[in-house]
N, C-alpha and C positions, 0 to 999 in steps of 0.2 A: 504494500500500500504506500503510495507516494504522499508525502506531506508537503504542503506549501510552506516554505521557509523564507522568511524575510528578516534579516538581522537576527537569525537564529530563533525566530518566533514562529510558532505553529499557527494554524488557522483559528483555533479556539482562542488563543491569546490575543491575536489581532482583533477578533470579534469583540472580546472583552474590553480591549482598549478603546475601540470605536464606540462601544456602548457607554463607557465612562465619559468620553468626550461629548457624546450626545447628551448625557445627563447634566454635565457641567455647563455646557454652552447653549443647549437648546437647538432645535432644528432651524430656527430662523437666523441664528447667529453663525452657524457653521459656514454658510456660503460667504459671509463677510470675512470670516477668518481665512478661508481658502483664498479669497481674492487678495487679501492683504499679504498672505504668504507668497502668492504668485508674483505680486508686484515687488516684494522684497527680493525674491529669487531673481527676477528680471534685472533689478538694479545691481545686484551683486554680480550677475553674469556680464552686464554691460561694463561695470567697473573693471572686472577681470580682463575683458577684451580690450578696454582702453589701455590698461597697464601693459598688456601683452604687445599691443601695437607700438606703444612708446619704446618698449625694450627692443623690438625689432628695428624701429627707426634708428635708435641710438646705436645698435650694433652694426647696422649697415653704414652709418656715418663713420664709425670707427674703422670698419674694414675699408671704406673708401680712402680714409686718411692714411691708413697703413699701406695701401696699394700705391698711393701717390708718393709717399715717402720712399718706398722700395724702388719705384720707378726712377725717382730723382737720384737715389744712391747708385743704381745700376748705370745711369747715364754718366754720372761723375766718374765711375770706375772705368768707363770706356775711354 
């Protein structure tokens, strides 16, 4: 028999957690919470992508600088 495991939790444990969340927040509040979590995850992902692109740009600038310096050095050596 296969069990659904998510973070080492079985189906019954996940159901119990969902039931507790439903009792604490109510059925009307859960969509609002999910929407807020989605927005937060989107902002986090956008921030990560922004940082990643800045690092890529900086590394390409550094590699261009290194290439130009090595070209100048090789021309001086000739």
